[in-house]
C-alpha positions as CSV (number, residue, x, y, z in Angstrom):
1,M,18.0,-19.2,14.3
2,S,19.3,-16.0,15.2
3,T,17.2,-12.7,16.5
4,Q,19.6,-10.5,15.7
5,R,17.9,-7.9,13.2
6,R,19.8,-8.8,9.4
7,V,19.6,-6.7,6.5
8,P,17.4,-7.9,3.4
9,V,18.4,-7.9,0.2
10,I,17.5,-9.5,-3.4
11,V,20.5,-11.9,-4.5
12,G,18.7,-13.3,-7.8
13,V,15.8,-12.8,-10.0
14,A,15.1,-14.2,-13.3
15,D,11.9,-14.1,-15.9
16,V,10.5,-16.8,-18.2
17,V,8.5,-16.3,-21.8
18,N,6.8,-19.0,-23.3
19,R,5.6,-17.1,-26.9
20,S,4.4,-20.3,-28.4
21,R,0.8,-20.7,-29.2
22,K,1.3,-24.1,-30.3
23,V,-0.5,-26.9,-28.4
24,E,2.6,-29.0,-28.5
25,D,4.8,-26.7,-26.9
26,A,2.2,-25.9,-23.7
27,V,4.2,-26.0,-20.4
28,E,2.4,-25.3,-17.7
29,P,3.2,-23.1,-15.4
30,L,4.9,-25.4,-12.5
31,Q,7.5,-25.6,-15.1
32,L,7.9,-22.5,-16.1
33,M,8.0,-21.3,-12.7
34,L,10.9,-23.8,-11.8
35,E,12.5,-22.4,-15.0
36,A,12.4,-19.0,-13.2
37,I,14.1,-20.6,-10.0
38,G,16.7,-22.1,-12.1
39,K,17.7,-18.9,-13.6
40,A,18.1,-16.7,-10.9
41,I,19.7,-19.0,-8.1
42,I,22.0,-18.6,-11.6
43,D,21.8,-14.8,-11.3
44,T,23.0,-14.7,-8.3
45,G,26.4,-14.4,-9.3
46,L,27.5,-18.0,-7.5
47,P,30.1,-20.2,-9.5
48,H,28.3,-23.4,-10.5
49,S,30.0,-25.3,-7.5
50,D,28.1,-23.1,-5.4
51,V,24.2,-23.5,-6.9
52,A,23.2,-27.1,-5.8
53,S,24.1,-25.6,-1.8
54,L,22.0,-22.4,-2.6
55,Q,18.9,-24.1,-3.2
56,E,19.1,-26.0,-0.6
57,Q,19.5,-23.6,1.5
58,I,16.2,-22.2,0.7
59,D,13.8,-22.0,3.8
60,S,11.3,-19.8,2.7
61,L,9.0,-20.3,0.0
62,D,6.0,-18.3,-1.4
63,A,4.3,-19.3,-4.2
64,V,1.6,-16.4,-5.7
65,R,-1.5,-18.2,-6.9
66,S,-2.0,-19.3,-10.7
67,W,-5.2,-18.7,-12.8
68,T,-4.2,-20.9,-15.2
69,W,-4.2,-24.4,-12.6
70,P,-5.8,-25.0,-9.9
71,Y,-3.4,-27.0,-8.1
72,P,-4.1,-28.5,-5.3
73,D,-0.4,-27.7,-3.2
74,L,1.5,-25.6,-5.9
75,P,4.5,-24.6,-2.8
76,G,3.9,-28.6,-2.0
77,L,5.0,-29.1,-5.9
78,L,7.6,-26.6,-6.0
79,A,9.6,-28.1,-3.1
80,E,9.5,-31.6,-4.4
81,R,11.0,-30.6,-7.1
82,L,13.5,-28.8,-5.6
83,A,14.2,-31.4,-3.7
84,I,13.6,-28.7,-0.7
85,K,12.1,-28.5,2.9
86,P,11.2,-25.3,3.6
87,N,9.7,-24.1,7.4
88,H,7.9,-21.7,5.7
89,S,5.6,-22.6,2.7
90,H,2.6,-20.6,1.4
91,I,0.2,-20.2,-1.4
92,S,-0.9,-16.6,-2.1
93,D,-5.0,-15.9,-2.1
94,H,-6.0,-14.0,-5.4
95,G,-4.4,-10.6,-6.2
96,G,-2.3,-8.6,-8.1
97,N,-1.3,-6.8,-4.8
98,Q,0.0,-10.3,-3.5
99,P,3.5,-10.4,-4.8
100,G,4.1,-6.6,-3.3
101,L,2.6,-8.2,-0.2
102,L,4.8,-12.2,-0.2
103,F,7.7,-9.7,-0.5
104,D,7.4,-7.1,1.9
105,E,6.7,-10.6,4.2
106,A,9.5,-12.5,3.4
107,A,12.1,-9.7,3.7
108,R,10.4,-9.2,7.2
109,R,11.4,-12.7,8.1
110,I,14.9,-12.5,6.7
111,A,15.4,-9.5,8.6
112,K,14.0,-10.6,11.5
113,G,16.4,-14.0,11.8
114,E,13.5,-16.2,10.7
115,S,14.5,-17.1,7.9
116,N,18.1,-17.3,6.2
117,V,16.8,-17.7,2.3
118,A,13.9,-17.0,0.8
119,L,12.2,-17.7,-2.5
120,L,9.5,-15.7,-3.9
121,T,7.7,-17.2,-7.5
122,G,4.6,-17.0,-9.7
123,G,3.5,-18.2,-13.2
124,E,0.6,-18.3,-16.1
125,A,0.2,-20.5,-19.5
126,L,-3.5,-18.8,-19.9
127,A,-2.2,-18.5,-23.8
128,S,-1.0,-21.8,-23.8
129,L,-4.8,-22.9,-22.3
130,S,-6.3,-21.1,-24.8
131,A,-4.5,-22.8,-27.8
132,C,-5.8,-25.8,-26.1
133,A,-9.3,-25.0,-25.4
134,A,-9.2,-23.4,-29.3
135,A,-8.3,-26.7,-30.6
136,K,-10.5,-28.2,-28.7
137,R,-7.9,-30.1,-26.9
138,L,-6.7,-31.0,-23.1
139,P,-3.1,-29.7,-22.1
140,P,-0.6,-32.1,-22.2
141,P,-0.5,-35.5,-20.1
142,N,2.9,-34.3,-18.6
143,W,0.5,-31.5,-16.8
144,T,0.1,-32.0,-12.9
145,P,-2.9,-34.1,-12.9
146,L,-5.9,-32.3,-11.0
147,K,-7.1,-34.3,-8.1
148,E,-11.1,-33.2,-8.5
149,K,-13.0,-32.3,-11.2
150,V,-13.6,-29.0,-11.4
151,D,-15.9,-26.7,-13.5
152,S,-13.4,-23.5,-14.8
153,V,-10.4,-22.4,-13.9
154,F,-10.1,-18.9,-12.3
155,S,-12.0,-16.4,-14.6
156,P,-10.6,-12.6,-13.6
157,T,-13.6,-11.3,-16.2
158,T,-16.4,-12.6,-14.0
159,R,-15.2,-13.0,-10.8
160,E,-17.4,-10.6,-9.4
161,L,-20.5,-11.3,-10.9
162,P,-23.4,-13.4,-9.4
163,A,-24.1,-16.8,-10.5
164,S,-27.3,-16.9,-11.3
165,A,-26.2,-13.9,-13.9
166,L,-23.0,-15.8,-15.5
167,P,-24.0,-19.5,-15.3
168,G,-21.2,-22.2,-15.0
169,K,-18.4,-19.1,-14.1
170,W,-16.7,-19.1,-10.6
171,T,-18.0,-16.0,-8.7
172,A,-17.3,-14.4,-5.3
173,S,-21.0,-12.4,-5.2
174,R,-21.2,-10.3,-1.5
175,T,-24.0,-8.8,0.1
176,D,-24.3,-5.3,1.6
177,A,-25.2,-5.4,5.7
178,D,-29.0,-5.4,4.6
179,G,-28.1,-9.3,3.0
180,V,-28.5,-6.8,-1.1
181,D,-25.8,-7.2,-3.2
182,I,-25.8,-4.3,-5.3
183,G,-23.3,-5.6,-7.8
184,A,-25.9,-8.4,-8.5
185,T,-29.2,-6.6,-8.8
186,H,-27.4,-4.4,-11.5
187,S,-25.5,-6.8,-13.2
188,I,-21.9,-4.8,-12.2
189,G,-18.8,-5.9,-10.1
190,S,-16.2,-7.5,-12.9
191,P,-13.1,-5.4,-13.2
192,I,-14.0,-4.2,-16.9
193,Q,-16.9,-2.5,-15.3
194,V,-16.1,-0.8,-12.4
195,Y,-12.2,0.8,-13.1
196,P,-14.2,2.4,-15.9
197,L,-16.3,3.6,-12.9
198,F,-13.3,5.3,-11.8
199,E,-12.2,6.4,-15.0
200,N,-15.2,8.6,-15.7
201,G,-15.5,9.5,-12.2
202,F,-11.8,10.9,-12.0
203,R,-12.2,12.8,-15.6
204,A,-15.2,14.4,-14.0
205,Y,-13.7,15.4,-10.8
206,R,-10.4,17.4,-12.9
207,G,-13.0,18.6,-15.1
208,Q,-11.9,17.3,-18.5
209,S,-13.7,16.2,-21.7
210,V,-14.2,12.8,-22.6
211,K,-12.3,13.7,-25.9
212,D,-9.3,15.2,-23.6
213,N,-9.9,12.1,-21.1
214,H,-9.6,9.6,-23.9
215,A,-6.8,11.0,-25.7
216,E,-5.1,11.3,-22.4
217,S,-5.5,7.5,-21.6
218,A,-4.0,6.7,-25.4
219,Q,-1.0,8.8,-24.9
220,L,-0.4,7.2,-21.8
221,Y,-0.6,3.9,-22.8
222,A,1.3,4.3,-26.1
223,E,4.5,5.4,-24.0
224,F,4.3,1.9,-21.6
225,A,3.7,-0.2,-24.9
226,K,7.5,1.9,-26.3
227,V,8.6,0.2,-22.9
228,A,7.3,-3.0,-23.3
229,E,8.4,-3.2,-27.2
230,N,12.3,-2.8,-25.6
231,N,11.6,-5.5,-22.6
232,Q,13.0,-8.5,-23.8
233,Y,10.2,-10.6,-21.4
234,A,7.4,-8.4,-22.5
235,W,5.0,-10.7,-24.4
236,A,4.6,-7.4,-27.3
237,H,8.5,-8.1,-27.3
238,G,9.7,-7.7,-30.9
239,K,6.1,-6.5,-32.1
240,E,5.8,-2.9,-33.5
241,A,4.5,-0.3,-30.5
242,E,0.8,0.5,-30.6
243,T,0.8,4.3,-31.2
244,A,-2.0,6.9,-29.7
245,K,-4.0,7.1,-32.3
246,S,-4.6,3.1,-32.6
247,I,-4.9,2.8,-29.2
248,A,-7.8,5.6,-29.1
249,S,-9.2,4.1,-32.0
250,V,-12.3,2.5,-31.9
251,T,-12.3,-0.8,-34.6
252,Q,-13.1,-3.9,-34.9
253,K,-10.1,-5.3,-33.6
254,N,-10.2,-2.8,-30.9
255,R,-13.5,-3.0,-30.2
256,M,-15.2,-1.2,-27.3
257,I,-15.0,-3.5,-24.1
258,C,-16.6,-1.0,-21.2
259,T,-16.9,2.9,-22.1
260,P,-14.0,4.3,-22.5
261,Y,-11.8,2.2,-22.4
262,P,-11.7,-0.5,-26.0
263,L,-9.5,-3.6,-25.9
264,L,-6.4,-1.8,-25.7
265,M,-6.7,0.0,-22.7
266,N,-7.7,-3.5,-21.0
267,A,-5.2,-6.2,-19.3
268,F,-4.0,-8.7,-21.7
269,N,-4.5,-11.6,-20.0
270,T,-3.6,-14.6,-22.9
271,V,0.3,-15.2,-21.8
272,N,3.2,-17.7,-20.5
273,L,5.1,-15.9,-18.5
274,A,6.9,-16.6,-14.8
275,A,9.2,-15.2,-12.6
276,A,11.0,-15.6,-9.7
277,C,13.3,-14.0,-7.0
278,I,15.7,-14.6,-3.9
279,L,16.2,-13.0,-1.1
280,T,18.7,-13.1,1.7
281,S,20.9,-11.5,4.7
282,T,23.6,-9.4,3.7
283,E,25.3,-11.7,6.5
284,H,24.7,-14.7,4.7
285,A,24.5,-13.3,1.3
286,R,28.9,-12.6,2.0
287,K,29.1,-15.9,3.9
288,M,27.9,-17.3,0.5
289,G,30.0,-15.4,-1.5
290,I,27.2,-14.3,-3.4
291,P,28.8,-10.7,-5.4
292,E,27.9,-8.0,-3.8
293,D,27.3,-6.1,-7.8
294,R,24.2,-8.4,-7.3
295,W,22.5,-7.2,-4.0
296,I,19.6,-5.1,-4.1
297,Y,18.5,-3.8,-0.3
298,A,14.8,-4.0,0.8
299,L,14.3,-0.8,2.3
300,G,10.2,-1.4,3.7
301,G,6.8,-1.8,2.9
302,A,3.4,-1.2,3.2
303,G,-0.5,-2.0,1.8
304,T,-3.7,-2.0,2.6
305,R,-7.0,-2.5,0.7
306,D,-10.4,-0.5,0.1
307,S,-13.7,-1.8,0.5
308,N,-14.3,-5.0,-1.6
309,D,-17.6,-3.8,-2.3
310,F,-17.0,-1.1,-4.8
311,W,-20.5,0.6,-4.0
312,Q,-18.9,1.4,-0.2
313,R,-16.5,3.5,-2.0
314,P,-15.8,7.1,-0.4
315,N,-15.9,8.2,-4.3
316,F,-14.4,7.0,-7.6
317,Y,-12.5,9.2,-8.3
318,W,-9.8,8.7,-4.9
319,S,-8.8,5.3,-3.8
320,P,-7.7,5.4,-0.3
321,A,-5.9,2.5,-0.5
322,I,-3.6,3.6,-3.0
323,S,-2.7,7.1,-1.6
324,R,-1.8,6.0,1.8
325,S,0.2,2.8,0.9
326,L,2.1,4.9,-0.9
327,D,3.0,7.2,1.8
328,A,3.1,4.7,4.0
329,G,5.3,3.0,1.8
330,L,7.6,5.9,1.7
331,E,7.9,6.8,4.9
332,V,8.3,3.4,6.3
333,S,11.5,3.2,4.1
334,G,12.4,6.6,5.1
335,L,11.9,8.1,2.2
336,T,10.4,10.7,0.3
337,K,9.0,10.8,-3.1
338,D,11.9,12.9,-4.5
339,D,14.1,10.2,-3.4
340,I,12.5,7.8,-6.1
341,D,14.9,7.5,-9.3
342,L,12.0,4.5,-10.7
343,Y,8.6,3.4,-10.5
344,D,6.3,0.8,-11.8
345,F,2.6,1.4,-11.1
346,Y,0.6,-1.3,-11.8
347,S,-1.7,-0.7,-14.9
348,C,-4.8,-3.4,-15.6
349,F,-6.4,0.2,-16.8
350,P,-5.4,3.8,-17.4
351,I,-6.6,4.8,-14.4
352,V,-4.8,2.8,-11.6
353,P,-1.6,4.9,-12.9
354,K,-3.2,8.2,-13.2
355,L,-4.1,8.0,-10.2
356,A,-1.0,6.7,-8.2
357,C,0.4,9.8,-10.2
358,H,-1.9,12.2,-9.2
359,H,-1.1,11.7,-5.6
360,L,2.3,11.9,-5.8
361,G,1.8,15.1,-7.7
362,M,2.8,13.7,-11.3
363,S,2.4,14.1,-14.3
364,I,-0.2,12.1,-16.3
365,G,2.2,11.0,-19.7
366,N,5.4,11.9,-20.2
367,A,6.4,12.0,-16.8
368,S,10.2,13.1,-15.6
369,K,10.5,9.9,-14.3
370,P,9.5,6.3,-15.4
371,I,6.1,5.2,-13.7
372,T,6.1,1.8,-15.7
373,L,9.6,-0.6,-16.5
374,L,7.6,-3.2,-17.9
375,G,4.9,-1.5,-20.2
376,G,1.7,-2.3,-18.3
377,L,-0.9,-4.8,-18.2
378,T,-1.7,-4.1,-22.0
379,S,1.4,-4.6,-23.7
380,F,3.7,-6.5,-21.1
381,G,1.1,-9.6,-20.4
382,G,-1.1,-9.5,-17.3
383,A,0.6,-12.6,-15.6
384,G,-2.4,-12.9,-13.7
385,N,-2.1,-11.9,-10.1
386,N,1.7,-12.3,-10.8
387,Y,2.7,-8.7,-12.9
388,S,4.1,-6.9,-10.0
389,M,6.6,-10.0,-9.6
390,H,8.3,-9.3,-12.9
391,A,8.2,-5.6,-11.8
392,L,10.2,-6.7,-8.8
393,T,12.8,-8.5,-11.0
394,E,12.6,-5.3,-13.9
395,M,13.6,-3.4,-10.9
396,T,16.4,-5.2,-9.6
397,R,18.0,-5.5,-12.8
398,Q,17.2,-1.3,-14.1
399,I,18.6,-0.7,-10.2
400,R,22.2,-3.2,-10.6
401,K,22.7,-1.2,-14.0
402,G,22.8,2.1,-13.0
403,N,19.6,3.1,-14.2
404,G,18.4,4.7,-10.9
405,K,19.3,4.4,-7.6
406,I,15.8,3.7,-5.6
407,G,12.7,2.2,-6.4
408,L,9.3,1.9,-6.1
409,V,6.5,-0.9,-7.2
410,L,2.6,-0.6,-6.4
411,A,1.0,-4.1,-6.9
412,N,-2.5,-3.5,-6.8
413,G,-5.5,-6.0,-6.9
414,G,-9.1,-6.6,-7.0
415,V,-11.3,-3.9,-8.1
416,A,-8.7,-1.2,-7.3
417,T,-8.9,-2.5,-4.1
418,Y,-5.9,-4.3,-3.0
419,Q,-3.1,-2.5,-2.5
420,H,0.7,-2.9,-1.6
421,V,4.0,-0.7,-2.2
422,V,7.7,-1.9,-1.9
423,C,10.6,0.2,-2.0
424,L,14.2,-1.3,-2.9
425,S,17.4,0.2,-3.0
426,K,21.0,0.2,-4.2
427,S,22.3,1.1,-1.1
428,P,21.1,0.5,2.7
429,R,18.5,2.2,4.7
430,R,20.0,6.2,5.2
431,D,18.6,6.5,8.9
432,G,20.2,2.6,9.6
433,L,16.5,1.2,11.1
434,P,16.1,-2.5,10.8
435,Y,13.6,-3.4,8.1
436,P,10.4,-2.5,9.5
437,D,9.0,-5.2,12.1
438,H,4.9,-4.6,11.0
439,N,3.5,-3.3,8.1
440,P,2.2,0.0,9.6
441,L,-1.1,-0.1,7.6
442,P,-4.4,-1.4,9.0
443,A,-5.8,-4.7,7.1
444,T,-8.4,-2.4,5.9
445,T,-9.0,1.4,5.1
446,T,-12.4,2.1,7.8
447,N,-12.1,5.9,8.4
448,V,-13.2,7.3,5.1
449,Q,-16.5,8.6,5.1
450,I,-18.7,6.5,2.8
451,P,-22.0,7.5,1.5
452,E,-24.8,6.6,2.4
453,L,-26.6,4.1,0.1
454,D,-30.7,3.4,-0.1
455,D,-31.6,1.0,-2.8
456,R,-35.2,0.8,-2.3
457,I,-37.1,3.5,-3.8
458,D,-40.4,4.2,-2.0
459,E,-41.6,7.2,-4.2
460,P,-40.3,9.5,-6.4
461,S,-37.3,11.3,-5.2
462,A,-34.6,13.8,-6.2
463,A,-31.2,12.4,-7.2
464,T,-27.3,13.8,-8.0
465,I,-25.9,11.4,-10.7
466,E,-22.1,11.4,-9.8
467,V,-21.0,9.1,-12.5
468,R,-22.4,8.3,-15.6
469,C,-21.0,5.2,-17.0
470,M,-22.0,3.6,-20.3
471,L,-21.1,-0.1,-20.4
472,H,-20.5,-2.1,-23.7
473,I,-19.1,-5.0,-22.7
474,S,-17.8,-8.1,-24.0
475,Y,-16.7,-11.0,-21.8
476,S,-14.0,-12.2,-23.8
477,C,-11.9,-8.4,-23.6
478,C,-8.8,-10.4,-23.0
479,D,-8.4,-12.6,-26.1
């Protein structure tokens, strides 16, 4: 392929939602993704006669790893069903940052001339899988058979806890430099436990009362719920939005999961959703005859990660990875925060958009600019690792409609661990520079001061407790 630098653009996007909870309507993630891909190709605006040609030219295929079904080779299955033979075929790791990372890397391949047409997709059918489990039935026989027996599917709720604490669950326990797994020792490490540590730490850092903090989170998520109410692809679309009062009130239906978060401040993952995004270059789009009103320019991206071990973070009121990814994502795109019209901050729990807003000097709640286009992982739906793919598709639609000229998506994963930012625009880069040829950030943030940790107490000593987090844990937080 040509080595001349090209300008990457989004030319097609689509989302698919299957709201049925009937076992007979259970459609596997693969099929939802294929439906989204087909709609994304049509979304390019090409005549029907040219649709097949565009599909045949897909030479780069990235799939976000599914929580629902452990496919042995998801990209291979997609390529087979699409009758394509991409030069690049990849399935992501687990992590909500992955859609942003895959998008950034696909745009870079387009810019370098390593790819002509890139396809990104991901999907979940956790609602259907849960319905099958509730009925004590296997998914329909037309689901892709698994080649090997598995004990359980991926569980985001329990992934950080030790096997001894939660037998039968998939785990990823880790140890510190001395071989001590602090999370395992204290039975803490899942997202529903660690994100509250940050919420409580951030509240204490700001000198905020528990009551005011709870009201702030409820108001923020009420605003998000109204956005989801009007988003046709949101899992909660068509239902009356939850209010600040209902979100704040701890009841039998809105039980406390882990202080300070009741159920309606937790990600809701039992959804059936898929999305797809197609990128190409302005040169190839013009050659294919894709109308320019479908083009949305990819400007740049950046991402990094904090320590996998939550006890190896500098504190619980700041995420270096979030702050640095935001700053670098803007800088590498030739932008400042004042240039951004639309944001979508990942929001598995209120603390993530709060930390992003705080870093950018934006109001938390009643912000002057949208900070979610989807409605958050509670009201839009968790969508597994794929939430921010939906943010990219919706950002594309909003910019096409003229609701803003430049947008920023922050994709977050792990326990506020992995971050990736991408910026999109109605117009090409103002500085005339090509799409960045590399991620400007290191893989992991290392130049932060980590408090010394001593888990062994040989004699009584004085201590300062920085954060107090009372745990009221339910492992069915997503039902």
